[in-house]
N, C-alpha and C positions, 0 to 999 in steps of 0.2 A: 432324379436320385433324391433330388432335395423332400420333395413329395413323400418318398418312402423314408427318409430320415426324421422328415415332421411327424410321420403316422407312428412311426418306432416310439419317439420320446411323447408322442399323447399316450402311446399304452403302458410304456415308463410311469408317466404322472397319474394314469388310472389305477395304475398297481398300487403306488403309492398311497394314493388316497385311500383305496378301500383298506389297505393295512393301518393307515394311521387313526381311520375313526372306528374301526372293528376291532376293538381290544376291553381286554378287562383290566380290573385295577392294578395286576403286576404289570401291564404294557404289552402282555401276550396277546396273540391272536385269540378273540372269544369264540366260543361256541356258535353254530349253527342256532337259527332261530328257535327258538321253543315250539311253535307249530307243526315246522319241516320233521320233527321229531315224530311225529304220527305218521308220517310215511316209512321213516327209518323203523318203527316198532313192527306195521304191516310186514314192510320187506323181512325181519328177522324172525318173523312167525311164519313167513313164506319159506323162508330157509329150511328152518330147523322144524317146523312139525307140518310140513308139506301143503298149508291152506293161506291165504290169504285173508285173516281174520284179526280183528282187534284185540278180542280176548280167546285164546282157544276152547275151542267148545262150543264157542256161540257163532252166530250168523252174520254177525255186523263183520264187511272185510272193504271190499273197494269203495264202498260210500263213505269211508270214513274220511280219505282224503280227495281231494278233485283233481288228480292229478296221475294215473294209470302208467304212464312213461317215466314218472319220477319216481314210482313206487317200483318198477321194473328194475331203473337203474339202481338203486338202492340196496335191490335185492342182489342184484349183481357185483356189487361192492360188498357184501355180506359173504356173499357164496366163493369171494377168494381171499376172503380171511384180510380185506382191506378196512381202515378206520372209515366209517360211513360217513360219520359228520365232515370227518376233514377232506373226505373226498369229493360230497357234494359241494361243498366249497371249493373246491379246486376245478373242477367243472366249471361252477359258476362263475368262478374270476377268468377260464377260458373263452367262455359265451361272451362275457362282456369287453373282452379286448377283441375278438372276431367282430363283436358289433360297431366297434370303432372304423375295422378294415370294411366292413358295408358302409356306414354311411360317409366313407369317405370317395366313393364312385361316382358322385358325380361334381360337374365342373371341374375335373381333373386336370384344365389345362389353365388353370387360374388360382391365383394364391387363396382365392374366396373358396377353394375346396376345403380348405384346413377349416371352416366355421364350425361345420357338423362337430368335429373331433373337439374343435376345442371347446365347445357349449357342453357336451359331455362329461367331458374329463373334468369337467369345473362343477359338475351338477353332484351333490351328495346321493342324491335318490339313486343313481346308477353304480356309483361305487358301495353305497352300502346294500344293494342287491345284488352287487356281482360275488359278494364275501358272506350272504345270506344263508347260503346252504338251503332255499328254495328253488321252486323250478322256475321263478321269476326271470331270473340269469337266462336262462335259454327260451323260456317264451320270449325274453326282448329278441336274443338273435334272432332265432325262424320266422318270427314275425317280419324283421330287419330285411332278414334275407329274402322273404318271400317277396315282398315288396319290389325288393332291388332288382328279384329275378323279373317280375313284372314289368318292372321300368324300362328294364335293360336287354329284357326280349330272351333274358338266359331261362328257355322253358325248362329244361330239366332241372334248374336248380329250383324253380318254383315248384316244378311237379315233387321235388324231393320234399321241400321245405315244409310245405302245407299239411302232410301227412303229419308229420312230427309235430306240427303247431295243434294239429286237433289232438292229438295223443296225452299232449303234456297241460293244458286245459280246456276244460268246455269252453270258455271263451273264444278260443281259435275257431269254432263252428261257425259263429258270425263274420267274421274276420274273413274267413273263406267264402261266404258267400258275398260279403260284400266286395273281393277281389273278381267273382265270378260275375257279378253285377257289371261293375269296371268293364272287363272283359266285352260282357255282352252289349254295353254302350258303345264302346270303339268300333262295333260292326255297324252299328246306325252313324256313328258320328267320329271318325278317322281322327287319329291323332295331326296335327299341325305337321309333322316331320313326315307323314306320308306313310308311317310303318305298319305292318300287319298288326293285328291285334293279336291276343295270346288262343292257340289254337285250344279246342277244347278237351283234347287228350293230357293237356299237363293238369288240367282242373280232377282227372278219373282217380289217382291215387289219393287225393284229398277227400273227394267223396267215397272210395273204400272204406278210409281208415273211419271217415265219419259214423258209415252204416255199421261197421265193428262195433265202435264205441256204444251205438245206440243200441245194439244186439245185447252188450253187456247188462246182465241184471243184478238188483239189489236183493237183498235177502228177503224182499215181498214179493218177489217177480216181475216188479215193474223194469221200465227201462232204466240204466247207470244217467246214461247223457241225457237220456230225454226228461225226466225227473230234474237232474238238473237245471236243465235248458228253460223248461216250464217257470221253475223257481223264480230264473233268472228274469223271465220279461215277464212276470208276472208280480212286481213289488207292490207292495203297501204303500200308502203316504208315507210312514215315517220311516221306511226304507230309504225311501226317496228323498225325503229331508237331511236324512243323516250321510245319505251318498254326496249329496248338493254341498252342505256344509263342511263334510269332509276333501274335495275335490276345492273348495274355493280355499281351504286353508293350504293345501299342496300347492295351488299354485302362485301363492303369497310367499311362499318359501323359496319355489324355484326362484323366483325373479326373472327367470327364463321369458317369461309370457309377455314382459314386458316391449319386448319385440317383436309383440305381435300385430301390431299398426303396420310395419314395414311390409309383409304379404298381403294385409289385408286391403291397404290403399293399393297397390299393385294390382290387386285381383280387381277390385272397384273399377281402375282405368285399364283393365284388358291387358296389359303386360307380364300378369305372372304366367309362369311357364304352367303346363301342362305336371310336371313333376311336383312341382310345389300344390297345387294345389289338388292333387289325388293323395301327397302325403298329408295337407290339411284334413282331408278327409279321414283319411284312415288313422289320423291322431285324435281328431272329435270320436269316431267310433267307438274308438279304444275306450275313452275318457267315457263316453254315454254308459258302455256296460259296466265301467266299475260304477259310474253313480246309481246304476239298477241295484247292483249287487250290494250297498250298503254303503260304498267309501274306503279307502285305503288305511292302514296301521298308519299312524301318526308317526310311527319311529322310521321315518323317512319316505314313508309315501312307497314303499316298494310295489306293491301292486299297481300304480300307474308308471311305472317303469317301462314298459312296452309302447308306451304312446311316445317317449321322448326321443328317442333316434327319428321317427317320422316327422315332429315336430321341430328337431335341431333342422333338418332336408327344407324343412316349408321356409322356417324364417330366412337360411341360407339362400332360396331361391327370391325371397323378399329382399335381403340386402343386396341383391346381384343386381336388381332392377333400381336400387338409390344409388351405388356405386355407377351405373352406366348412364345418369343422367348427366356425365360429362361436368358436373356442377361441384367445385372444390370445397363449397359448403358442405353439400348434401353428403359428398364422398367424407369429409371430415365430420359430420355427426356422425353418421353409421359404424365409421369405426368406433368410435368413442363411445358411443351406445354399446358396441358389442363387447369392449374390453371392459366398459364398467358390468356392464350383465353378469359377464364370465365372473371378475372377481368377487361381487355383492352373491352370488350362485355361492361360490363357494366359502364365503362366510356362514353359511348355514351348517358346515362341517365342524366350525368352532364351538367350544362351550362360553356360551356368553361371557364376554372380559371385555375390559380396554385396550387399546390397540396402540402402544406408545402412547403420546399425549392425549390419544382422540377418547373422549367418554364415551365407550361404545355400549356397554353393560347394561345399564336399563333400556336402551333402546332394542338392544339383542335379545334380550329378555320378553321385552313385549311383542317383538318380531314373533317370538316360538311360542307364543300363548295359543292355541286355536282357539277361535270365534265363536266356534258353535256351542250346542247347549252343555249345560255341566250337569247332567243326572245326579251327583252325591249331593249337589248345591243347597238342598234343602235339607240335607238328613245332618247338618254342621251350622255350630253358630257362626254369626259374622266374624266374628275373632279370630276364626280358624280360616280364614281366606287363604294363607300363606300355605297351608297343606292342598287346597283344592288347585291352587297353583301351579304348586309343584306336580301334583298329579297330572294335569292337563298339558303340559310340555309335548310339543311337538319336537322335531330335529335333532338334534347331538343330544339333549340331556333326554330324550325320549331312546334314543337309541341305547345310551347306555344304562338307563334302565333296565330294557329290553334283554342288554346283556346279564346284566348283574342277577335278574329275575330268574334268566334260563340259567346261570351257573347254580343259582340257589336250587331250583327247581329239579335239577340233574344229580345235585347234592341228596336232596329228600329220596330221592328214585333209588339211588345206592343204600341208603340208611335203611328204607324199607324194604330194598330186597334182600339186605342183611339180617334185619331185626324183626319181619314178620313172616307168620306162614303163608305159603302160597295161596290158601283158600281166602283169606282176608282180601276183603274190597276196598278199595281204593277211590273214593270219589273226589275229586278236583273242580276246579274251572281252569287249570292249566293242563288239561294231561300228556302233553306232547313228551316234554322229556321227562316225568316222573313216570311215564308209563314205558318209554322208552328204556330206561336204566333199571326200571322193576318189573320189566317182562320178561326173563329168562332167570331161572336161578342157578346157580353153580353146578355141575354134577357132583351128587352128593358121593361120601366115601363109599368106593367098590362099584362107582356107577361111571360108565364112560360117557353118558349122552347128558346134557343140559336138562332140567323139567322146567315147565310152565312157569311162568312168573304170577303176580297177584293181578285178578280181574283191577280193571280201570276205569273208571264212569267220567262222563264229563258232566257237571252238574250245570250248565250252562244251554245244552244240546247245541252248541254251533261245530261239535265234531260228532255224528250221529254214534255213540259208543255202548249203546245198548238199545234194542228195542221197545223199551219200557220207558225212557225217558224222553221227554218233549224235544223235538229238533229244531231249532232256528232256521230260518229260510236260507237257501246253498247263498254263498257269497255272502254273509253277516260279520261284521269285522266288529261287533260291539266291544268295547275296551274295558276293561276291570282294572279299577286302580285300588283296590284294597290292599294290595301289597305295600303301598307307598304312603297310603294314608294311615293304616291302622299297624304297619309292622308284622302284619298278620296275614297268612294266606290261609282261603276256605279251604281246605283239606280234611276230609273223614274218612275216618278208618272206622270199618265194619258197615252189614248191609246196609243199604238207602231204606229207609223208610218209605212205603208206597205215599204218604201224606205229604212227603219232600218233595216228591215231584212235582205235585200241584202247589204247595204253598212257597216255592222257589220260583215259578215261572210267571211272569217273565224276567227279563233279567235282573231291572232293580228291584224288582221283591228279593229277590238273593242278597242284595246288596245290603240291602236296609233290614233284612232279617240277622244277617252277621253284625251290623253294627249295634243293632239294638241287641243281639246276644252277649256284643263286648260293654258296651256303656250304656245300653237304655235304661232308662228309670227304673226299670222293675227286672233287670237284668238277674235280681238274686232269686226271683221267683222261677223255679222250672215250670211250673205253668205256665207265665208269661211268656215263657222263650218261644212262643209258634213251633214252627215246624224243627227249631234246632233243640228242644228239651231233651230229646233222649242222648245228649251228646256233653260230653265236659272236654273243656279245654286242656290241653297238655303240651307243653315245653320241650321239645326236644333237639339234641345236640347235633347240628351241621357242620362237617369240613365241608367249606365252599372256597377254595382258595382264589383270589381274585375277584369276589364280592364283597360288597360291605357287609361286615359283620352284623349281626342281631340274632337275638332269640328266635327261634322257629317256633310259633303256634301253631295247632291244630287241633280239630276234633277227633274225638275215637268215641263210640258208643259206650253207653254206663253198663252194657249186658256184658261187656267183655272182663268186668269186674278184677282192672288191671292198676286199681289205685294203691298206693304203697300208703300204709297205716301206722299213727305214732303210738307208741307207751309210754306212759310217765308215772313210774316209779318213784319210791321215797326209800333209798337204801344207805343205810348209816349217817343219817342227819342230811345227805344230800339228793337232790332232785334229780333223775336221770331220765333223759328223753331219747328214745330208741325207734329206731325205722325198721317195719316188718313190712312184708308182701302179704298182699291178700290171701287167704285160704283158697280162692278157686283162680287165683292169677296163672296167666300162662306163664312154662318154663323156657328159657328165660323169660323175665319182663322184659319188656321195650325199654331202653334207655330215657330217663326224665334227667331234665334239670329241675332244682327245686328251690325254694328259698325256704326257710324257718323262722317263725315269728312264735315269741315267748309272751306272753302279756299275762301281768298279774292284775286280779281283778278284786274289787270290794265294793259290796251293795253299796250302792250311794253316793259314788265317787266318779267323777267323769274325767279326771285328769287321768290320762293312759300311761303306764310305767311298763317297760318290756326289760328283757332280760339282751346285755350286747353281747358278741362272742367272747367276751372274757366272763362269763359270766355274775357280771355285776349289772346292777340295778340301775336305770336311766329312764329319763323321761324327757322329749326333746317335742312337745305340741308345736303343732298338729301333726307333725311328721311322725312315722313308725319307723323301730327300730328292729332290723333282725339279728338276730340269734347266729345264725349259718345262712349262706350265700353261696349259689351254684354248685350244689350238691348234685351228684352223678351217681344218678339212681337207678339200677340193674339189677334189680333182687332175685332172691329164690326163694321158695317158701321155709326153707330149713335158715336164713340168713337172718340176724338180727346186727343190726348195725349203731350203734353209739354215737350219738349226735352231739351232746352236750351233756355236762356234769356241774351244777353249781351248789354252794352250799345254802340250806333251807335257812338256818338261823340269819345268815349275814344278810338274804335277801330280807328275813322278815324284819329284822332292824332297820334297813335301810328304808322300807314301806311296807304299813302294813296292810295285808292284804288277807281275803279269806277262800280263794281260788287262782288256779292259774289255768289259762288255755295256749294249749301249742296249735298253731295251724302251720300246714304247706301250702305255699303259694307257688304260682307257676313263676320261673324269674323272667323278668323284664316284663313283669302286670304290674298296675298298683294294687297293693293288698287293701287299699278303699275300694277295687271293684269288684264287685259281688260275683262276676264269673271267673276270677282271678285264683279261688282255690283250687289244690291239686289232690284234694283228700278232705274228709268231713274232722272238723277241728276237733281235740282230745281235751275234757277238763281232769284235773284234779283239785279235789276238795281238800282240805287243809285241816288237819285231825283237831 
């Protein structure tokens, strides 16, 4: 009874842990991870349009997300009119809670049986995985349950879990093979307790599931799982280097591996139980798969979560050996190490801060900085190290940035769904949340069924959303930090130029092109902007409750002719500035946020003079003064808006000038930036 109460308490702590760290700026539960929305979009198209495709009318489907079973589960929720994102998060939490029960199946007659649940509930990775909305919590459960079934001789349970594991992720196939090898090894060398090895029939369901997954075809007719597994087991040197660096950072953040000497020493002396040795082998196998896949997400490293329960059971078995030495000192050291590691691991769930009188903020910040290479370091001067450091955080800071970013991209999807025609292409480095929310248009007036949404492309190739875009190797988890460094996301409206595919690959090339477009030395010259020369910067209003507010910048193709135009007139001795839509602009125009600058000019004078919001002449060198800020513009061709009017004689009396120039800028950009303009400037010569 005490064990049951302890297990229920551990489940309650895990639930509280997950709900405490996965919150938005208002303290509400945050949305599912951005990448999980890829599966949700596929499921929505399956339910509403009858085929598993990323973009309706295009061949890309199952290969866009490496979890067929998770897509099917999301489709069930969509068909039952359940909130898909919340449904996926609830399923993940239930899987994480059941994982605790599975890991508590060892040493049930001793207090040490609570060691795995204790280490798991204190680990931020499992808590973040539980409520992430991805398939990783389910993978963690079914891998743990399959291994427990193997160890406890629950062959029916193992036979059920293995096919589910394989259908959840391609990495389930190698783990299935590892369990099969262990079973065959036991036929040659039986267990110490004399138990019978796993019967071969218990592996048949898993084998059938694997064959079915291999028979599934991609858009080009090749095997779905066959292609993924081939890419997984043939990584290049850079992928392995990224995987090793990411895994090292994850193990440092976990703290739990500090206890590894307990099972290793026990193994060297031949005292580690078979359960512990096989758990260590399974955990090492999963970590090796993650390394070959390019590493894990720095926001709590959730792809490594399936190895956690196995690792915790291995640690438990090693600590049991230390407790059985009958040495009071060894027993005390073991329990102190266990409690210390659990407490330190829980610190990864906190934002870096001091704890009472303990000055820990600086140490915690350094602890959560990945030690791997910094791809963007070469693009910024040394005085901007703080920006790079912020972008490279892992742990709680990275998780909060992921949540804020997902909220923003979801808001962008809703904005584009409501303000763009269905045929307009959206290209972004983060297509999940935007693609899901922009993936279906509400039913038009007089229609019963919704219509397909905007085509969405992934510029990075991490998610194969188009047959013409380059694709990264399976499992590559390269992280883009442009959102945090620049306050802008690389989102493109309009069909993508063919040259863009080549110029933006590999990934660092896209990062450099975007940064050069915004702040490069030749950013003002369209001919020097490389692959982004045919696009213009626009600022749009987004309502993203719970995320950090900032103006949202994206690119729009110049051929859309959607820029607003300024008109300057002298009427009754007053200068009038009016805003109109372009002749060929769409109806209605997409909303934009603009700033207006009016500069008074005189040949041979360098000191700038401006008109302020009150119509007065001012000069504040070297700063620029805006006449209007945060203008919301969604004009029509027959609409003219008067922005400002000021007295010409009073202006000439305050400052002698022979012309004035009115310029629109994107809100949130520096007017000194050549890429900040929201339209061509308009000049007015004085009579």
